[in-house]
C-alpha positions in Angstrom: -12.0 -18.9 -58.7 -12.7 -15.9 -56.5 -14.2 -16.4 -53.1 -17.9 -15.6 -52.4 -17.0 -12.5 -50.3 -15.2 -11.0 -53.3 -18.1 -11.7 -55.6 -20.5 -10.3 -53.0 -18.5 -7.1 -52.7 -18.5 -6.8 -56.5 -22.3 -7.3 -56.6 -22.9 -4.5 -54.2 -21.7 -2.1 -56.9 -24.5 -3.2 -59.3 -27.8 -1.4 -59.4 -30.7 -3.6 -58.2 -32.9 -2.3 -61.0 -30.5 -3.5 -63.7 -29.7 -7.0 -62.2 -30.9 -9.9 -64.3 -32.7 -12.9 -63.0 -29.7 -15.1 -63.4 -27.5 -12.6 -61.5 -30.1 -12.6 -58.7 -29.8 -16.4 -58.4 -26.0 -16.3 -58.3 -26.1 -13.5 -55.8 -28.5 -15.1 -53.5 -26.5 -18.3 -53.5 -23.4 -16.4 -52.6 -25.0 -14.5 -49.8 -26.4 -17.5 -48.1 -23.3 -19.5 -48.5 -21.8 -17.4 -45.7 -24.2 -19.1 -43.3 -24.1 -22.6 -44.8 -22.4 -25.7 -43.4 -22.1 -26.9 -39.8 -19.4 -24.3 -39.0 -21.0 -21.3 -40.7 -21.1 -19.3 -37.4 -17.3 -19.1 -37.0 -15.7 -15.8 -35.9 -14.0 -13.6 -38.5 -10.6 -14.6 -37.2 -11.2 -18.1 -38.8 -12.3 -16.9 -42.2 -9.0 -17.6 -43.8 -10.3 -21.2 -44.3 -12.8 -20.7 -47.1 -14.9 -23.3 -48.9 -13.6 -24.4 -52.2 -15.8 -23.9 -55.3 -16.7 -27.1 -57.1 -19.6 -28.8 -59.1 -19.1 -27.0 -62.3 -17.4 -24.0 -60.7 -20.6 -22.1 -59.7 -20.9 -20.5 -56.3 -24.3 -22.1 -55.9 -22.6 -25.5 -56.1 -20.5 -24.6 -53.1 -23.6 -24.2 -51.1 -24.7 -27.6 -52.3 -21.4 -29.2 -51.1 -21.6 -27.7 -47.7 -25.2 -28.8 -47.4 -24.4 -32.3 -48.4 -22.0 -32.4 -45.4 -25.0 -31.8 -43.3 -27.0 -34.8 -44.8 -28.9 -32.7 -47.4 -30.6 -33.8 -50.6 -27.7 -34.6 -53.0 -29.9 -33.4 -55.9 -30.0 -29.8 -54.6 -27.8 -27.4 -56.5 -27.6 -24.2 -58.3 -30.1 -25.2 -60.8 -33.0 -25.4 -58.3 -31.8 -23.0 -55.7 -30.4 -25.6 -53.4 -27.7 -23.3 -52.0 -30.3 -20.8 -50.7 -32.5 -23.4 -49.2 -29.6 -25.1 -47.6 -28.4 -21.9 -45.9 -31.9 -21.3 -44.5 -32.1 -24.8 -43.0 -28.6 -24.7 -41.5 -29.2 -21.5 -39.5 -32.2 -22.0 -37.3 -33.6 -18.7 -36.2 -34.6 -20.2 -32.8 -30.9 -20.7 -32.0 -29.7 -17.4 -33.3 -32.5 -14.8 -33.2 -30.1 -12.0 -34.3 -29.8 -13.7 -37.7 -33.5 -14.3 -38.2 -33.9 -11.4 -40.6 -31.0 -12.7 -42.7 -32.6 -16.1 -42.9 -35.8 -14.5 -44.1 -34.0 -12.7 -46.8 -32.4 -16.0 -47.8 -35.8 -17.6 -48.0 -37.0 -14.9 -50.3 -34.1 -15.5 -52.6 -34.6 -19.2 -52.5 -38.2 -18.9 -53.4 -37.3 -16.7 -56.4 -34.8 -19.2 -57.6 -37.4 -22.1 -57.4 -39.9 -20.1 -59.2 -37.4 -19.6 -62.1 -36.5 -23.3 -62.2 -40.2 -24.6 -62.3 -41.9 -22.0 -64.4 -39.6 -21.2 -67.3 -42.6 -20.0 -69.5 -43.6 -17.4 -67.0 -40.8 -14.9 -67.4 -42.6 -12.0 -65.8 -43.0 -13.9 -62.5 -39.4 -14.8 -62.5 -38.4 -11.2 -63.2 -40.6 -10.0 -60.3 -39.1 -12.5 -57.9 -35.6 -11.6 -59.0 -36.3 -8.0 -58.4 -37.6 -8.7 -54.9 -34.5 -10.7 -54.0 -32.2 -7.9 -55.4 -34.0 -5.2 -53.5 -33.4 -7.0 -50.2 -29.6 -7.0 -50.6 -28.7 -3.3 -50.3 -30.5 -3.1 -46.9 -28.3 -5.8 -45.3 -25.2 -3.6 -44.4 -27.4 -1.3 -42.3 -28.5 -4.2 -40.1 -26.3 -5.1 -37.1 -27.1 -8.8 -37.6 -26.1 -8.7 -41.2 -22.3 -8.7 -40.4 -22.7 -12.4 -39.7 -23.7 -13.0 -43.4 -20.3 -11.8 -44.6 -18.3 -14.5 -42.6 -17.0 -17.3 -44.6 -17.3 -20.8 -43.0 -14.4 -22.5 -41.4 -14.6 -25.5 -43.7 -12.3 -28.5 -43.4 -10.0 -26.7 -40.9 -9.0 -30.1 -39.5 -7.1 -31.0 -42.7 -4.6 -28.2 -42.0 -3.8 -29.5 -38.5 -1.6 -32.5 -38.5 -1.6 -33.3 -34.7 -4.1 -33.5 -31.9 -2.3 -30.7 -30.1 -2.6 -28.4 -33.2 -6.3 -29.2 -33.5 -7.0 -28.5 -29.8 -4.9 -25.3 -29.9 -7.0 -24.1 -32.8 -10.1 -24.4 -30.7 -8.7 -22.2 -27.9 -10.8 -19.1 -27.4 -12.7 -20.0 -30.6 -16.5 -20.2 -31.2 -16.0 -23.2 -33.5 -17.7 -26.2 -31.8 -17.9 -24.3 -28.5 -20.7 -25.4 -26.2 -20.2 -23.1 -23.2 -19.3 -19.5 -22.5 -17.8 -17.9 -19.5 -18.5 -14.3 -18.4 -15.2 -13.6 -16.7 -14.4 -10.6 -14.5 -16.8 -8.0 -13.2 -18.1 -4.5 -14.0 -17.0 -3.0 -17.2 -14.1 -5.5 -17.5 -16.3 -8.6 -18.1 -15.2 -10.7 -21.1 -17.3 -13.4 -22.8 -15.0 -16.3 -23.5 -16.0 -19.4 -25.5 -14.9 -22.9 -24.4 -15.5 -26.6 -24.9 -16.8 -28.7 -22.0 -14.9 -31.8 -23.1 -11.5 -30.0 -23.3 -12.0 -28.4 -19.9 -13.2 -31.6 -18.2 -10.1 -33.5 -19.5 -7.7 -30.9 -17.9 -9.4 -30.1 -14.6 -11.2 -32.1 -12.0 -13.2 -29.0 -11.0 -14.5 -28.5 -14.5 -15.2 -32.2 -14.8 -17.4 -32.0 -11.7 -19.0 -28.8 -13.0 -20.1 -30.4 -16.2 -20.4 -34.1 -15.5 -20.8 -34.5 -11.7 -23.9 -35.2 -9.7 -24.8 -31.5 -9.6 -23.6 -30.6 -13.1 -24.7 -27.3 -14.5 -26.7 -27.2 -17.7 -26.2 -23.5 -18.2 -24.4 -22.5 -21.4 -23.2 -19.3 -19.7 -21.2 -19.3 -16.5 -20.3 -16.2 -14.5 -16.8 -16.0 -12.9 -16.6 -12.6 -11.2 -13.7 -13.6 -9.0 -11.3 -14.4 -11.9 -9.3 -12.1 -14.0 -9.9 -12.5 -17.8 -6.2 -12.6 -18.6 -5.6 -15.3 -16.0 -8.6 -17.4 -17.2 -7.3 -17.2 -20.8 -3.9 -18.3 -19.6 -5.6 -21.3 -17.9 -7.5 -22.2 -21.0 -4.3 -21.8 -23.2 -2.6 -24.3 -21.0 -5.5 -26.7 -21.0 -5.9 -26.6 -24.8 -2.2 -26.6 -25.8 0.1 -27.0 -22.8 1.5 -23.6 -23.6 2.3 -21.3 -20.6 1.5 -17.6 -21.0 2.4 -15.8 -17.8 4.1 -12.6 -17.0 4.9 -10.4 -14.0 1.5 -8.7 -14.2 -0.6 -11.9 -14.5 1.4 -14.6 -12.6 -0.3 -14.1 -9.2 -3.9 -14.1 -10.7 -3.0 -17.1 -12.9 -1.7 -18.9 -9.8 -5.0 -18.2 -8.1 -6.9 -19.5 -11.1 -4.8 -22.6 -11.4 -5.4 -23.4 -7.8 -9.1 -22.7 -8.0 -9.6 -25.1 -10.9 -7.1 -27.7 -9.6 -4.5 -27.6 -12.4 -1.3 -28.3 -10.5 1.0 -28.4 -13.6 0.1 -24.7 -14.3 0.5 -23.9 -10.7 4.0 -25.3 -10.7 4.9 -23.2 -13.7 3.7 -20.1 -11.9 5.7 -20.9 -8.8 8.8 -21.6 -10.9 8.3 -18.2 -12.6 8.1 -16.5 -9.2 11.2 -18.2 -8.0 13.2 -17.1 -11.0 12.0 -13.5 -10.6 12.4 -13.3 -6.8 14.5 -10.3 -5.7 15.0 -8.4 -2.5 12.7 -5.6 -3.6 9.7 -7.9 -4.2 10.4 -10.6 -1.6 7.9 -9.2 1.0 5.2 -8.9 -1.7 5.7 -12.4 -2.9 5.9 -13.7 0.7 2.5 -12.3 1.4 1.0 -13.9 -1.8 2.7 -17.2 -1.0 1.2 -17.3 2.4 -2.2 -16.3 1.0 -2.1 -19.1 -1.7 -0.6 -21.6 0.7 2.6 -22.1 -1.3 5.1 -23.1 1.5 8.0 -23.7 -0.9 7.8 -20.2 -2.4 7.3 -18.7 1.1 10.5 -20.5 2.3 12.5 -19.1 -0.7 11.1 -15.6 0.0 12.2 -15.9 3.7 15.7 -17.1 2.7 16.0 -14.1 0.4 14.9 -11.8 3.1 17.5 -13.3 5.5 20.4 -12.7 3.1 19.2 -9.2 1.9 17.3 -8.0 4.9 18.2 -4.3 4.6 17.3 -4.1 0.9 14.0 -6.0 1.5 13.0 -3.7 4.4 13.7 -0.7 2.2 11.4 -1.9 -0.6 8.1 -0.2 -1.1 6.1 -3.4 -0.8 7.3 -3.9 2.8 4.7 -1.5 4.3 1.9 -3.3 2.4 2.3 -6.7 4.1 -0.2 -7.9 6.7 0.5 -8.3 10.4 0.9 -12.1 10.3 3.6 -11.8 7.7 5.4 -9.2 9.7 5.3 -11.4 12.7 6.6 -14.4 10.7 9.6 -12.4 9.6 10.4 -10.8 13.0 10.3 -14.3 14.7 13.3 -15.4 12.6 16.7 -15.8 14.1 18.3 -15.4 10.7 17.8 -11.8 9.7 21.0 -10.1 8.6 20.4 -6.6 9.9 20.9 -4.6 13.1 18.0 -4.6 15.5 17.7 -0.8 15.4 17.0 -1.0 11.7 14.3 -3.6 12.3 12.7 -1.3 14.8 12.7 1.6 12.3 11.1 -0.6 9.6 8.4 -1.8 12.1 7.6 1.9 12.9 7.3 2.6 9.1 4.9 -0.4 8.8 2.9 0.8 11.8 2.5 4.3 10.2 1.1 2.7 7.0 -1.2 0.3 9.0 -2.6 3.1 11.0 -3.6 4.9 7.9 -5.2 1.7 6.5 -7.2 1.5 9.7 -8.0 5.2 9.5 -6.2 5.9 12.8 -4.0 8.8 13.7 -0.3 7.8 13.6 0.2 8.5 17.3 2.7 6.4 19.4 -0.3 4.8 21.2 -1.9 3.7 17.9 1.4 2.5 16.5 1.8 0.3 19.5 -1.7 -0.9 19.1 -1.4 -1.9 15.4 2.0 -3.5 16.0 0.4 -5.8 18.6 2.5 -8.9 19.2 5.1 -7.8 16.6 6.5 -5.3 19.1 7.6 -8.0 21.5 9.6 -9.6 18.7 11.9 -6.6 18.4 15.0 -7.7 20.2 15.9 -4.4 22.0 18.6 -6.0 24.2 20.7 -6.6 21.0 21.0 -2.9 20.4 23.8 -0.8 21.8 22.8 1.6 24.5 23.4 4.5 22.1 21.1 3.0 19.5 18.4 2.4 22.1 18.6 5.8 23.6 18.5 7.7 20.3 15.6 5.6 18.8 13.2 3.4 20.7 13.6 5.1 24.1 12.3 8.4 22.5 9.7 6.9 20.2 6.9 6.8 22.8 6.0 3.3 21.6 7.5 1.7 24.6 6.2 2.2 28.1 8.2 3.9 30.8 8.7 0.7 32.7 10.0 -1.0 29.5 12.4 1.8 28.9 13.8 1.7 32.4 14.2 -2.1 32.5 16.1 -2.0 29.1 18.5 0.8 30.3 19.2 -1.4 33.4 19.9 -4.3 31.1 22.5 -2.2 29.2 24.3 -0.8 32.2 24.4 -3.2 35.1 25.8 -6.7 35.8 24.3 -9.2 36.4 21.8 -8.1 33.8 18.2 -8.1 35.0 15.5 -10.0 33.2 13.7 -8.1 30.4 10.5 -8.9 28.5 12.2 -8.9 25.2 14.2 -11.6 23.5 18.0 -11.2 23.9 19.0 -14.2 21.6 21.2 -13.0 18.6 19.7 -13.3 15.1 22.5 -15.3 13.7 21.4 -18.9 14.1 20.8 -20.2 10.6 19.0 -23.2 11.9 21.5 -25.8 10.8 22.6 -24.0 7.6 25.6 -22.4 9.1 29.1 -24.0 8.8 32.0 -24.2 11.2 35.7 -25.1 11.1 37.9 -26.3 13.9 41.5 -25.3 13.9 42.8 -27.6 16.7 43.3 -31.4 16.6 43.5 -31.9 20.4 42.2 -30.4 23.7 44.2 -29.8 26.9 43.5 -28.3 30.3 44.1 -25.0 32.1 44.0 -21.7 30.1 43.9 -18.7 32.3 42.4 -15.2 31.8 43.6 -11.9 33.3 41.7 -9.3 31.1 43.9 -9.7 28.0 42.2 -10.7 24.7 42.9 -13.9 22.9 43.4 -13.1 19.2 44.2 -14.9 16.0 44.6 -13.5 12.5 42.9 -15.2 9.5 41.9 -14.8 5.9 39.6 -16.8 3.5 39.5 -17.6 -0.2 35.9 -16.6 -0.8 33.2 -14.2 0.5 31.6 -15.5 3.7 29.6 -14.2 6.7 31.0 -15.0 10.1 28.2 -15.3 12.7 30.1 -16.3 15.8 32.9 -18.2 17.5 33.1 -21.5 19.3 35.0 -21.0 22.7 36.3 -23.4 25.3 34.7 -23.5 28.8 35.7 -24.1 32.3 37.7 -27.1 33.6 35.9 -26.8 37.0 32.4 -27.8 36.1 29.4 -25.8 35.1 30.3 -22.1 35.0 29.1 -18.8 33.5 31.5 -16.6 31.5 31.3 -12.9 30.5 32.8 -12.5 27.1 33.3 -9.8 24.4 33.9 -11.1 20.9 35.1 -8.9 17.9 36.2 -9.1 14.3 38.7 -6.4 13.4 39.8 -5.4 9.9 43.6 -5.7 10.2 44.8 -2.9 7.9 42.4 -0.2 9.2 42.0 -1.6 12.8 38.3 -1.1 12.4 35.9 -3.2 14.5 33.5 -4.8 11.9 31.4 -6.7 14.4 31.2 -7.3 18.2 29.0 -8.6 21.0 29.3 -8.1 24.7 27.5 -11.1 26.1 28.0 -14.2 28.1 27.7 -18.0 27.9 27.3 -21.0 30.1 29.4 -24.1 30.0 28.9 -27.6 31.5 32.5 -28.4 32.4 33.3 -30.6 29.4 35.9 -30.1 26.8 33.2 -29.2 24.2 33.1 -25.8 22.5 30.3 -23.3 23.3 28.8 -20.9 20.7 29.0 -17.2 21.2 27.3 -15.3 18.4 27.5 -11.8 16.9 24.5 -9.5 16.9 24.5 -9.7 13.1 26.6 -11.5 10.5 30.0 -10.0 9.7 31.0 -9.9 6.0 34.4 -11.3 5.3 35.9 -10.7 1.9 38.4 -13.0 0.1 42.2 -12.4 0.5 41.7 -9.7 3.2 43.3 -10.1 6.7 41.0 -10.0 9.8 41.6 -10.6 13.5 39.3 -12.8 15.6 39.2 -11.5 19.2 37.7 -12.9 22.4 38.0 -11.3 25.9 36.8 -13.7 28.6 36.1 -13.2 32.3 35.9 -16.4 34.3 37.8 -19.4 35.7 40.5 -21.3 33.9 39.3 -23.2 30.8 40.3 -25.9 28.3 42.4 -24.9 25.3 43.4 -26.4 22.0 46.7 -27.8 20.7 48.2 -29.1 17.5 46.7 -26.3 15.6 46.5 -26.1 11.7 47.6 -23.2 9.6 45.1 -24.0 6.9 41.6 -25.5 7.3 39.3 -26.2 4.4 35.5 -26.7 4.6 33.7 -28.4 1.7 30.0 -27.9 1.3 28.3 -31.4 1.2 25.6 -30.3 -1.3 27.7 -28.3 -3.8 31.2 -29.3 -3.1 32.2 -25.6 -2.7 35.4 -25.3 -0.7 36.1 -22.5 1.8 39.7 -22.3 2.9 40.8 -20.5 6.1 44.4 -19.5 6.6 45.5 -18.6 10.2 48.4 -16.5 11.2 49.9 -15.1 14.4 48.4 -11.7 15.4 50.9 -9.1 16.4 50.8 -7.9 20.0 49.7 -9.5 23.3 47.3 -12.3 22.5 47.1 -14.0 25.9 49.2 -16.7 24.5 46.8 -17.7 21.6 48.6 -18.6 18.4 48.3 -20.9 15.4 49.5 -23.9 17.4 47.5 -23.5 20.6 45.1 -21.3 22.6 41.5 -20.1 22.5 39.0 -19.4 19.7 39.0 -23.0 18.3 36.0 -22.5 16.0 34.8 -20.0 13.4 31.0 -20.3 12.6 30.0 -18.9 9.2 27.7 -19.2 6.2 28.3 -18.6 2.5 
């Protein structure tokens, strides 16, 4: 049996003047069937589920079957025009004014069919009624509302869905049984999205309060101008079917929508997606969003990524788009793996962009103004005097008094106090590791200007951030010290720091840190060097040639191998001497 749409399309090819009364009855039943049944207003996307023809195989009988599902008179059928009358009753014009003219055409057809059934002797009247019904059909395609007539009902769709999940997934973004619509977005991008109050209330406490709370809305259309349509559809998809549909372009707006409507499961999926796609070139952008949406776990991961890939993160385009608070949060960290002069250059680039956003001229005075408290977090004392003289000293951002005090800090001893932080950015806040190469501590190790040195290699890539050194045997004392890591084959200094440390007179070790982490490659020889100025100190004995560190969390082993460094090493060797600890991270 062909569907009613096929029959209707075939009937359009017939001339109204040549259509018989019987054809008119069949045609009117077919037309109104499209609006019959409780689901007759389904969207075209659901039209694949058409109503089966039964009751003798006539299309009018199909109208009778659908009407019986709506508690109609079981006697109605094609013989008395029941299909046409059913369609008229199942589509109230008060609920859908746009289809009122279609319902009126259906009423005319139904009246013609009844006249034929009750007055069989009056053939002229039946012919006239049939002609009137036929004449109304060709005008339907020209009416905008008539497109609804051509839709087939979604009849018995439940039978094709074997699980509750499939049935709810079918209702997603579907007019079938919908009882609320959302106008999502703003301007020309507004989308009208159908939904079901019950499904939304089950998945979200916010929707539950919206529809069932003490101040529940009774509106059938709800405007959401602050939500992106794609993000709202992703939310509904998750609520209806547990399916997650997010991508790089929609993840942040979906995260916002999930938080707005209190759907923590979807929020967790968004955060996990961001974690998996976190890279150095988007770390600052994601950090800003994580702070905005109050996602501390994601923010922490972004900061760790920035620590390990500081140079690449600063070079990314998104860096200059961050807000001042995010810039301050980054500059406050002791864990950034980059030279301070590069941090200053990045801060100046950010200040240029911020001045433009505030519609200010990018003068040194305005750059200092927009940087605000961030400027004081640049650790100028960690630069070399050459780096400071070539960059910050000539930038105009620092005052004359600040420039003079920093030059004094670089050139005189004891170093005068400066307003900027001089603590190295190598403290990994408990995440760094250390190894000790001596088993015992003894007294009296002297210094005469010669460097203590030891050669070492490792089995895996690490970053050395400092050394642990022994202090005075005469009580609390200050030492001046220069520490270095030298590449053995090329004799290149890879990292150094000319600084000082204070000891308390005990046999403990005291940390002296590099200005930035020094990368150590596996199976390559390096020399650890420390040149101390101060009184006699403790020293280590019973040294070990190989020392292995095992990470508690992962079980990863880092093996150090120590060897004698050629030349005058102030007596330090594998067996005894200075430089008892190497501080590093992996």
